[in-house]
MOPAC internal coordinates of N, CA, C and O (Angstrom, degrees):
PM7 1SCF
backbone

  N    0.0000 0     0.00 0     0.00 0    0    0    0
  C    1.4418 1     0.00 0     0.00 0    1    0    0
  C    1.5187 1   109.68 1     0.00 0    2    1    0
  O    1.2310 1   122.06 1   -36.42 1    3    2    1
  N    1.2934 1   113.66 1   143.58 1    3    2    1
  C    1.4543 1   117.92 1   177.10 1    5    3    2
  C    1.5185 1   109.46 1   -87.25 1    6    5    3
  O    1.2310 1   121.47 1   -10.51 1    7    6    5
  N    1.3188 1   114.79 1   169.49 1    7    6    5
  C    1.4622 1   119.57 1  -179.49 1    9    7    6
  C    1.5282 1   111.14 1   -64.66 1   10    9    7
  O    1.2310 1   121.07 1   143.37 1   11   10    9
  N    1.3279 1   115.55 1   -36.63 1   11   10    9
  C    1.4667 1   120.26 1  -179.50 1   13   11   10
  C    1.5278 1   110.91 1   -65.25 1   14   13   11
  O    1.2310 1   120.16 1   136.85 1   15   14   13
  N    1.3188 1   117.30 1   -43.15 1   15   14   13
  C    1.4651 1   119.32 1  -179.31 1   17   15   14
  C    1.5262 1   111.07 1   -70.52 1   18   17   15
  O    1.2310 1   120.23 1   147.96 1   19   18   17
  N    1.3337 1   117.16 1   -32.04 1   19   18   17
  C    1.4623 1   120.40 1   176.26 1   21   19   18
  C    1.5175 1   110.51 1   -65.35 1   22   21   19
  O    1.2310 1   120.95 1   136.76 1   23   22   21
  N    1.3387 1   115.78 1   -43.24 1   23   22   21
  C    1.4649 1   120.14 1   177.78 1   25   23   22
  C    1.5320 1   110.91 1   -64.55 1   26   25   23
  O    1.2310 1   120.47 1   139.64 1   27   26   25
  N    1.3178 1   116.70 1   -40.36 1   27   26   25
  C    1.4564 1   120.45 1   179.54 1   29   27   26
  C    1.5285 1   110.89 1   -64.24 1   30   29   27
  O    1.2310 1   120.57 1   139.61 1   31   30   29
  N    1.3164 1   116.52 1   -40.39 1   31   30   29
  C    1.4589 1   120.41 1   178.35 1   33   31   30
  C    1.5259 1   110.89 1   -65.68 1   34   33   31
  O    1.2310 1   120.41 1   139.68 1   35   34   33
  N    1.3375 1   116.82 1   -40.32 1   35   34   33
  C    1.4640 1   120.65 1   178.16 1   37   35   34
  C    1.5248 1   110.70 1   -65.56 1   38   37   35
  O    1.2310 1   120.27 1   139.50 1   39   38   37
  N    1.3377 1   117.10 1   -40.50 1   39   38   37
  C    1.4605 1   120.81 1   177.74 1   41   39   38
  C    1.5223 1   111.03 1   -64.00 1   42   41   39
  O    1.2310 1   120.50 1   139.67 1   43   42   41
  N    1.3273 1   116.65 1   -40.33 1   43   42   41
  C    1.4548 1   121.06 1   179.34 1   45   43   42
  C    1.5237 1   110.84 1   -64.50 1   46   45   43
  O    1.2310 1   120.21 1   137.93 1   47   46   45
  N    1.3354 1   117.21 1   -42.07 1   47   46   45
  C    1.4583 1   120.63 1   178.96 1   49   47   46
  C    1.5268 1   110.73 1   -65.72 1   50   49   47
  O    1.2310 1   120.01 1   139.81 1   51   50   49
  N    1.3252 1   117.58 1   -40.19 1   51   50   49
  C    1.4620 1   120.81 1   178.78 1   53   51   50
  C    1.5259 1   110.57 1   -65.16 1   54   53   51
  O    1.2310 1   120.36 1   139.20 1   55   54   53
  N    1.3270 1   116.92 1   -40.80 1   55   54   53
  C    1.4625 1   120.97 1   178.43 1   57   55   54
  C    1.5238 1   110.41 1   -64.53 1   58   57   55
  O    1.2310 1   120.50 1   138.29 1   59   58   57
  N    1.3188 1   116.65 1   -41.71 1   59   58   57
  C    1.4542 1   120.69 1   179.95 1   61   59   58
  C    1.5243 1   110.72 1   -63.62 1   62   61   59
  O    1.2310 1   119.99 1   139.14 1   63   62   61
  N    1.3414 1   117.62 1   -40.86 1   63   62   61
  C    1.4553 1   120.85 1   178.44 1   65   63   62
  C    1.5215 1   110.71 1   -66.18 1   66   65   63
  O    1.2310 1   120.02 1   140.39 1   67   66   65
  N    1.3404 1   117.56 1   -39.61 1   67   66   65
  C    1.4600 1   121.11 1   179.19 1   69   67   66
  C    1.5233 1   111.11 1   -65.93 1   70   69   67
  O    1.2310 1   120.23 1   141.07 1   71   70   69
  N    1.3196 1   117.17 1   -38.93 1   71   70   69
  C    1.4570 1   121.08 1  -178.97 1   73   71   70
  C    1.5262 1   111.91 1   -74.94 1   74   73   71
  O    1.2310 1   119.95 1   156.35 1   75   74   73
  N    1.3318 1   117.70 1   -23.65 1   75   74   73
  C    1.4571 1   119.26 1  -178.00 1   77   75   74
  C    1.5296 1   111.91 1   -81.39 1   78   77   75
  O    1.2310 1   119.29 1   164.84 1   79   78   77
  N    1.3241 1   118.95 1   -15.16 1   79   78   77
  C    1.4620 1   121.02 1  -179.33 1   81   79   78
  C    1.5280 1   112.03 1   -61.03 1   82   81   79
  O    1.2310 1   118.86 1   131.18 1   83   82   81
  N    1.3521 1   119.79 1   -48.82 1   83   82   81
  C    1.4694 1   117.97 1   176.96 1   85   83   82
  C    1.5293 1   112.71 1   -63.85 1   86   85   83
  O    1.2310 1   120.35 1   144.82 1   87   86   85
  N    1.3127 1   116.93 1   -35.18 1   87   86   85
  C    1.4644 1   120.02 1   179.38 1   89   87   86
  C    1.5265 1   109.72 1   -65.05 1   90   89   87
  O    1.2310 1   120.29 1   138.23 1   91   90   89
  N    1.3323 1   117.05 1   -41.77 1   91   90   89
  C    1.4595 1   120.46 1   178.17 1   93   91   90
  C    1.5246 1   111.08 1   -65.03 1   94   93   91
  O    1.2310 1   120.37 1   141.32 1   95   94   93
  N    1.3317 1   116.90 1   -38.68 1   95   94   93
  C    1.4686 1   120.08 1   179.48 1   97   95   94
  C    1.5208 1   110.53 1   -62.69 1   98   97   95
  O    1.2310 1   120.13 1   133.94 1   99   98   97
  N    1.3462 1   117.36 1   -46.06 1   99   98   97
  C    1.4595 1   120.11 1  -179.35 1  101   99   98
  C    1.5203 1   111.65 1   -70.36 1  102  101   99
  O    1.2310 1   120.11 1   148.72 1  103  102  101
  N    1.3268 1   117.40 1   -31.28 1  103  102  101
  C    1.4624 1   119.62 1   175.46 1  105  103  102
  C    1.5284 1   110.00 1   -67.92 1  106  105  103
  O    1.2310 1   120.54 1   145.66 1  107  106  105
  N    1.3371 1   116.56 1   -34.34 1  107  106  105
  C    1.4545 1   120.41 1   178.56 1  109  107  106
  C    1.5224 1   111.26 1   -69.31 1  110  109  107
  O    1.2310 1   120.07 1   143.55 1  111  110  109
  N    1.3320 1   117.47 1   -36.45 1  111  110  109
  C    1.4631 1   121.58 1  -176.57 1  113  111  110
  C    1.5300 1   111.96 1   -61.41 1  114  113  111
  O    1.2310 1   120.08 1   144.20 1  115  114  113
  N    1.3228 1   117.45 1   -35.80 1  115  114  113
  C    1.4592 1   119.11 1  -175.55 1  117  115  114
  C    1.5210 1   113.27 1   -82.68 1  118  117  115
  O    1.2310 1   119.79 1   178.16 1  119  118  117
  N    1.3332 1   118.02 1    -1.84 1  119  118  117
  C    1.4625 1   120.47 1   176.54 1  121  119  118
  C    1.5228 1   109.63 1   -76.50 1  122  121  119
  O    1.2310 1   119.77 1   -36.21 1  123  122  121
  N    1.3250 1   118.04 1   143.79 1  123  122  121
  C    1.4676 1   120.52 1   177.78 1  125  123  122
  C    1.5285 1   111.04 1   -61.27 1  126  125  123
  O    1.2310 1   121.00 1   -42.18 1  127  126  125
  N    1.3176 1   115.70 1   137.82 1  127  126  125
  C    1.4534 1   120.81 1   178.52 1  129  127  126
  C    1.5104 1   115.08 1    87.95 1  130  129  127
  O    1.2310 1   120.00 1   179.39 1  131  130  129
  N    1.3175 1   117.60 1    -0.61 1  131  130  129
  C    1.4620 1   119.75 1  -177.11 1  133  131  130
  C    1.5199 1   112.58 1   -77.45 1  134  133  131
  O    1.2310 1   119.89 1   168.30 1  135  134  133
  N    1.3244 1   117.82 1   -11.70 1  135  134  133
  C    1.4619 1   119.82 1  -177.98 1  137  135  134
  C    1.5228 1   112.21 1   -69.31 1  138  137  135
  O    1.2310 1   119.44 1   166.94 1  139  138  137
  N    1.3075 1   118.67 1   -13.06 1  139  138  137
  C    1.4591 1   121.68 1   177.22 1  141  139  138
  C    1.5255 1   112.39 1   -98.57 1  142  141  139
  O    1.2310 1   119.68 1   178.71 1  143  142  141
  N    1.3157 1   118.22 1    -1.29 1  143  142  141
  C    1.4631 1   121.05 1  -179.15 1  145  143  142
  C    1.5273 1   109.60 1   -72.11 1  146  145  143
  O    1.2310 1   119.87 1   -45.43 1  147  146  145
  N    1.3307 1   117.85 1   134.57 1  147  146  145
  C    1.4663 1   120.64 1  -177.93 1  149  147  146
  C    1.5292 1   114.31 1   -58.66 1  150  149  147
  O    1.2310 1   119.61 1   145.74 1  151  150  149
  N    1.3144 1   118.35 1   -34.26 1  151  150  149
  C    1.4731 1   120.39 1   179.76 1  153  151  150
  C    1.5319 1   110.13 1   -66.89 1  154  153  151
  O    1.2310 1   120.21 1   140.42 1  155  154  153
  N    1.3126 1   117.20 1   -39.58 1  155  154  153
  C    1.4569 1   120.61 1   178.04 1  157  155  154
  C    1.5186 1   110.87 1   -66.90 1  158  157  155
  O    1.2310 1   120.40 1   137.28 1  159  158  157
  N    1.3291 1   116.83 1   -42.72 1  159  158  157
  C    1.4621 1   120.51 1   179.61 1  161  159  158
  C    1.5201 1   111.41 1   -65.45 1  162  161  159
  O    1.2310 1   120.30 1   142.20 1  163  162  161
  N    1.3249 1   117.04 1   -37.80 1  163  162  161
  C    1.4624 1   120.40 1   176.82 1  165  163  162
  C    1.5250 1   110.89 1   -65.22 1  166  165  163
  O    1.2310 1   120.26 1   137.85 1  167  166  165
  N    1.3244 1   117.11 1   -42.15 1  167  166  165
  C    1.4689 1   120.81 1   178.62 1  169  167  166
  C    1.5279 1   110.55 1   -63.86 1  170  169  167
  O    1.2310 1   120.25 1   139.19 1  171  170  169
  N    1.3205 1   117.13 1   -40.81 1  171  170  169
  C    1.4649 1   120.26 1   178.77 1  173  171  170
  C    1.5233 1   110.92 1   -65.23 1  174  173  171
  O    1.2310 1   120.48 1   136.49 1  175  174  173
  N    1.3358 1   116.69 1   -43.51 1  175  174  173
  C    1.4595 1   120.16 1   178.49 1  177  175  174
  C    1.5261 1   111.63 1   -63.60 1  178  177  175
  O    1.2310 1   120.30 1   140.18 1  179  178  177
  N    1.3167 1   117.03 1   -39.82 1  179  178  177
  C    1.4752 1   120.55 1   177.92 1  181  179  178
  C    1.5347 1   110.82 1   -63.76 1  182  181  179
  O    1.2310 1   120.49 1   139.02 1  183  182  181
  N    1.3084 1   116.67 1   -40.98 1  183  182  181
  C    1.4751 1   119.90 1   178.31 1  185  183  182
  C    1.5199 1   111.54 1   -65.11 1  186  185  183
  O    1.2310 1   120.29 1   136.15 1  187  186  185
  N    1.3286 1   117.05 1   -43.85 1  187  186  185
  C    1.4586 1   119.99 1   178.28 1  189  187  186
  C    1.5281 1   111.31 1   -64.69 1  190  189  187
  O    1.2310 1   120.22 1   139.74 1  191  190  189
  N    1.3337 1   117.19 1   -40.26 1  191  190  189
  C    1.4685 1   120.08 1   178.96 1  193  191  190
  C    1.5288 1   110.69 1   -65.49 1  194  193  191
  O    1.2310 1   120.41 1   138.48 1  195  194  193
  N    1.3256 1   116.82 1   -41.52 1  195  194  193
  C    1.4659 1   120.03 1   178.18 1  197  195  194
  C    1.5269 1   110.75 1   -62.84 1  198  197  195
  O    1.2310 1   120.33 1   137.38 1  199  198  197
  N    1.3213 1   116.98 1   -42.62 1  199  198  197
  C    1.4574 1   120.69 1   178.25 1  201  199  198
  C    1.5303 1   111.25 1   -64.05 1  202  201  199
  O    1.2310 1   120.62 1   141.66 1  203  202  201
  N    1.3228 1   116.41 1   -38.34 1  203  202  201
  C    1.4594 1   121.22 1   176.65 1  205  203  202
  C    1.5304 1   110.81 1   -58.85 1  206  205  203
  O    1.2310 1   120.56 1   131.94 1  207  206  205
  N    1.3382 1   116.54 1   -48.06 1  207  206  205
  C    1.4632 1   119.95 1  -178.96 1  209  207  206
  C    1.5296 1   112.05 1   -68.95 1  210  209  207
  O    1.2310 1   120.19 1   148.24 1  211  210  209
  N    1.3165 1   117.25 1   -31.76 1  211  210  209
  C    1.4685 1   120.16 1   175.42 1  213  211  210
  C    1.5268 1   110.19 1   -63.83 1  214  213  211
  O    1.2310 1   120.34 1   135.30 1  215  214  213
  N    1.3294 1   116.95 1   -44.70 1  215  214  213
  C    1.4635 1   119.65 1   179.23 1  217  215  214
  C    1.5290 1   111.83 1   -66.30 1  218  217  215
  O    1.2310 1   120.29 1   141.48 1  219  218  217
  N    1.3265 1   117.05 1   -38.52 1  219  218  217
  C    1.4695 1   120.06 1   176.48 1  221  219  218
  C    1.5253 1   109.69 1   -61.95 1  222  221  219
  O    1.2310 1   120.64 1   133.98 1  223  222  221
  N    1.3300 1   116.38 1   -46.02 1  223  222  221
  C    1.4665 1   120.72 1  -178.93 1  225  223  222
  C    1.5307 1   111.05 1   -64.42 1  226  225  223
  O    1.2310 1   120.36 1   138.03 1  227  226  225
  N    1.3203 1   116.92 1   -41.97 1  227  226  225
  C    1.4592 1   119.85 1   178.79 1  229  227  226
  C    1.5266 1   111.78 1   -67.35 1  230  229  227
  O    1.2310 1   120.00 1   144.68 1  231  230  229
  N    1.3178 1   117.61 1   -35.32 1  231  230  229
  C    1.4640 1   120.30 1   175.81 1  233  231  230
  C    1.5275 1   109.80 1   -64.58 1  234  233  231
  O    1.2310 1   120.45 1   141.86 1  235  234  233
  N    1.3167 1   116.75 1   -38.14 1  235  234  233
  C    1.4589 1   120.71 1   177.50 1  237  235  234
  C    1.5315 1   110.66 1   -67.05 1  238  237  235
  O    1.2310 1   120.49 1   134.48 1  239  238  237
  N    1.3283 1   116.67 1   -45.52 1  239  238  237
  C    1.4655 1   120.55 1  -178.11 1  241  239  238
  C    1.5229 1   112.40 1   -65.30 1  242  241  239
  O    1.2310 1   120.20 1   147.75 1  243  242  241
  N    1.3180 1   117.21 1   -32.25 1  243  242  241
  C    1.4674 1   120.42 1  -178.69 1  245  243  242
  C    1.5265 1   112.07 1   -93.66 1  246  245  243
  O    1.2310 1   120.85 1  -168.18 1  247  246  245
  N    1.3104 1   115.97 1    11.82 1  247  246  245
  C    1.4760 1   123.04 1   177.85 1  249  247  246
  C    1.5208 1   111.95 1    58.00 1  250  249  247
  O    1.2310 1   121.74 1  -131.82 1  251  250  249
  N    1.3330 1   114.28 1    48.18 1  251  250  249
  C    1.4543 1   119.49 1   172.96 1  253  251  250
  C    1.5138 1   115.80 1    81.49 1  254  253  251
  O    1.2310 1   120.08 1  -147.05 1  255  254  253
  N    1.3120 1   117.45 1    32.95 1  255  254  253
  C    1.4527 1   120.76 1   176.99 1  257  255  254
  C    1.5252 1   109.43 1   -58.92 1  258  257  255
  O    1.2310 1   120.83 1   -54.28 1  259  258  257
  N    1.3115 1   116.02 1   125.72 1  259  258  257
  C    1.4616 1   121.81 1  -174.80 1  261  259  258
  C    1.5281 1   112.08 1   -61.87 1  262  261  259
  O    1.2310 1   119.87 1   152.62 1  263  262  261
  N    1.3138 1   117.86 1   -27.38 1  263  262  261
  C    1.4674 1   120.70 1  -178.76 1  265  263  262
  C    1.5280 1   111.42 1   -62.32 1  266  265  263
  O    1.2310 1   120.34 1   141.75 1  267  266  265
  N    1.3227 1   116.95 1   -38.25 1  267  266  265
  C    1.4613 1   119.41 1  -179.62 1  269  267  266
  C    1.5271 1   111.32 1   -72.25 1  270  269  267
  O    1.2310 1   120.14 1   149.51 1  271  270  269
  N    1.3188 1   117.33 1   -30.49 1  271  270  269
  C    1.4607 1   119.27 1   175.76 1  273  271  270
  C    1.5244 1   110.86 1   -70.18 1  274  273  271
  O    1.2310 1   120.48 1   142.67 1  275  274  273
  N    1.3268 1   116.69 1   -37.33 1  275  274  273
  C    1.4654 1   119.94 1   176.14 1  277  275  274
  C    1.5267 1   110.20 1   -65.63 1  278  277  275
  O    1.2310 1   120.51 1   135.97 1  279  278  277
  N    1.3237 1   116.63 1   -44.03 1  279  278  277
  C    1.4701 1   119.89 1   177.30 1  281  279  278
  C    1.5240 1   111.07 1   -63.39 1  282  281  279
  O    1.2310 1   120.33 1   144.51 1  283  282  281
  N    1.3185 1   116.97 1   -35.49 1  283  282  281
  C    1.4548 1   121.40 1   177.39 1  285  283  282
  C    1.5284 1   110.85 1   -64.03 1  286  285  283
  O    1.2310 1   120.42 1   137.77 1  287  286  285
  N    1.3078 1   116.79 1   -42.23 1  287  286  285
  C    1.4674 1   120.57 1   178.21 1  289  287  286
  C    1.5291 1   110.49 1   -65.64 1  290  289  287
  O    1.2310 1   120.28 1   137.78 1  291  290  289
  N    1.3235 1   117.07 1   -42.22 1  291  290  289
  C    1.4677 1   120.72 1   177.54 1  293  291  290
  C    1.5246 1   110.25 1   -61.34 1  294  293  291
  O    1.2310 1   120.31 1   137.22 1  295  294  293
  N    1.3248 1   117.01 1   -42.78 1  295  294  293
  C    1.4665 1   121.16 1   179.99 1  297  295  294
  C    1.5173 1   110.92 1   -64.06 1  298  297  295
  O    1.2310 1   119.91 1   137.68 1  299  298  297
  N    1.3196 1   117.78 1   -42.32 1  299  298  297
  C    1.4648 1   120.69 1   179.10 1  301  299  298
  C    1.5265 1   111.44 1   -65.46 1  302  301  299
  O    1.2310 1   120.34 1   140.96 1  303  302  301
  N    1.3287 1   116.96 1   -39.04 1  303  302  301
  C    1.4604 1   119.79 1   177.26 1  305  303  302
  C    1.5283 1   111.77 1   -67.09 1  306  305  303
  O    1.2310 1   120.46 1   141.85 1  307  306  305
  N    1.3228 1   116.73 1   -38.15 1  307  306  305
  C    1.4625 1   120.00 1   176.47 1  309  307  306
  C    1.5213 1   110.52 1   -64.61 1  310  309  307
  O    1.2310 1   120.24 1   136.91 1  311  310  309
  N    1.3273 1   117.15 1   -43.09 1  311  310  309
  C    1.4607 1   121.95 1   178.28 1  313  311  310
  C    1.5309 1   109.88 1   -60.54 1  314  313  311
  O    1.2310 1   120.45 1   135.28 1  315  314  313
  N    1.3260 1   116.74 1   -44.72 1  315  314  313
  C    1.4571 1   120.41 1   179.28 1  317  315  314
  C    1.5289 1   111.28 1   -64.51 1  318  317  315
  O    1.2310 1   120.15 1   141.71 1  319  318  317
  N    1.3162 1   117.31 1   -38.29 1  319  318  317
  C    1.4635 1   119.48 1   179.57 1  321  319  318
  C    1.5239 1   111.60 1   -68.22 1  322  321  319
  O    1.2310 1   120.10 1   144.36 1  323  322  321
  N    1.3206 1   117.41 1   -35.64 1  323  322  321
  C    1.4708 1   120.34 1   176.11 1  325  323  322
  C    1.5270 1   109.80 1   -65.24 1  326  325  323
  O    1.2310 1   120.28 1   136.22 1  327  326  325
  N    1.3406 1   117.07 1   -43.78 1  327  326  325
  C    1.4667 1   120.69 1   178.58 1  329  327  326
  C    1.5309 1   110.52 1   -61.93 1  330  329  327
  O    1.2310 1   120.37 1   138.22 1  331  330  329
  N    1.3380 1   116.89 1   -41.78 1  331  330  329
  C    1.4555 1   120.88 1   178.86 1  333  331  330
  C    1.5221 1   110.82 1   -63.82 1  334  333  331
  O    1.2310 1   120.38 1   136.30 1  335  334  333
  N    1.3407 1   116.89 1   -43.70 1  335  334  333
  C    1.4628 1   121.14 1  -179.45 1  337  335  334
  C    1.5261 1   110.95 1   -62.25 1  338  337  335
  O    1.2310 1   119.99 1   137.51 1  339  338  337
  N    1.3139 1   117.62 1   -42.49 1  339  338  337
  C    1.4713 1   121.07 1   178.87 1  341  339  338
  C    1.5248 1   109.94 1   -64.57 1  342  341  339
  O    1.2310 1   120.40 1   139.54 1  343  342  341
  N    1.3217 1   116.85 1   -40.46 1  343  342  341
  C    1.4616 1   120.00 1   177.62 1  345  343  342
  C    1.5315 1   110.66 1   -62.04 1  346  345  343
  O    1.2310 1   120.25 1   138.48 1  347  346  345
  N    1.3120 1   117.13 1   -41.52 1  347  346  345
  C    1.4628 1   120.64 1   177.89 1  349  347  346
  C    1.5281 1   111.34 1   -66.05 1  350  349  347
  O    1.2310 1   120.13 1   141.69 1  351  350  349
  N    1.3235 1   117.35 1   -38.31 1  351  350  349
  C    1.4703 1   119.96 1   176.97 1  353  351  350
  C    1.5228 1   110.92 1   -62.96 1  354  353  351
  O    1.2310 1   120.81 1   137.93 1  355  354  353
  N    1.3169 1   116.05 1   -42.07 1  355  354  353
  C    1.4730 1   119.31 1   178.50 1  357  355  354
  C    1.5253 1   110.87 1   -64.93 1  358  357  355
  O    1.2310 1   120.36 1   142.02 1  359  358  357
  N    1.2996 1   116.91 1   -37.98 1  359  358  357
  C    1.4573 1   121.01 1  -179.41 1  361  359  358
  C    1.5313 1   110.73 1   -68.37 1  362  361  359
  O    1.2310 1   120.20 1   142.76 1  363  362  361
  N    1.3188 1   117.23 1   -37.24 1  363  362  361
  C    1.4623 1   121.30 1  -177.30 1  365  363  362
  C    1.5234 1   113.57 1   -84.32 1  366  365  363
  O    1.2310 1   119.52 1   159.76 1  367  366  365
  N    1.3018 1   118.52 1   -20.24 1  367  366  365
  C    1.4688 1   121.17 1  -177.12 1  369  367  366
  C    1.5258 1   113.04 1   -57.28 1  370  369  367
  O    1.2310 1   118.73 1   133.16 1  371  370  369
  N    1.3384 1   120.02 1   -46.84 1  371  370  369
  C    1.4765 1   118.31 1   178.17 1  373  371  370
  C    1.5228 1   112.84 1   -63.20 1  374  373  371
  O    1.2310 1   119.60 1   144.58 1  375  374  373
  N    1.3245 1   118.37 1   -35.42 1  375  374  373
  C    1.4563 1   121.17 1   179.53 1  377  375  374
  C    1.5178 1   111.30 1   -66.23 1  378  377  375
  O    1.2310 1   120.28 1   139.19 1  379  378  377
  N    1.3194 1   117.07 1   -40.81 1  379  378  377
  C    1.4647 1   120.97 1   178.92 1  381  379  378
  C    1.5177 1   109.77 1   -66.34 1  382  381  379
  O    1.2310 1   120.35 1   139.26 1  383  382  381
  N    1.3221 1   116.93 1   -40.74 1  383  382  381
  C    1.4622 1   120.76 1   179.88 1  385  383  382
  C    1.5259 1   110.03 1   -63.64 1  386  385  383
  O    1.2310 1   119.85 1   139.33 1  387  386  385
  N    1.3280 1   117.89 1   -40.67 1  387  386  385
  C    1.4701 1   121.07 1   179.05 1  389  387  386
  C    1.5148 1   110.74 1   -64.28 1  390  389  387
  O    1.2310 1   119.50 1   139.18 1  391  390  389
  N    1.3234 1   118.56 1   -40.82 1  391  390  389
  C    1.4620 1   121.63 1  -179.80 1  393  391  390
  C    1.5234 1   111.50 1   -66.12 1  394  393  391
  O    1.2310 1   120.06 1   145.47 1  395  394  393
  N    1.3146 1   117.48 1   -34.53 1  395  394  393
  C    1.4610 1   120.57 1   179.94 1  397  395  394
  C    1.5247 1   110.48 1   -68.99 1  398  397  395
  O    1.2310 1   120.01 1   146.23 1  399  398  397
  N    1.3246 1   117.59 1   -33.77 1  399  398  397
  C    1.4707 1   120.77 1  -178.34 1  401  399  398
  C    1.5098 1   112.78 1   -79.28 1  402  401  399
  O    1.2310 1   119.76 1   164.80 1  403  402  401
  N    1.3086 1   118.07 1   -15.20 1  403  402  401
  C    1.4814 1   119.98 1  -179.03 1  405  403  402
  C    1.4854 1   112.00 1   -85.98 1  406  405  403
  O    1.2310 1   120.10 1   180.00 1  407  406  405

């Protein structure tokens, strides 16, 4: 192999590893129990925060269109319900584990 082909092969392997990271993340999300993983919770929080700022910006651009404020309230309630559900899952996880061991 020449130096050029070795470099090309190394670049291809690096690209393949970089492209497989999102695929691995989404494959991890669909596994049972992944909703308590910190990386998943961080991604969910980032998505909700981004959506929040999009609605704020759109409300500003439309000079206070009531529809965006309603969507903003719905988004905040959904975010709160997800946080509550995760908290309940964490609270119930030790109880389920104890029942399985008995």
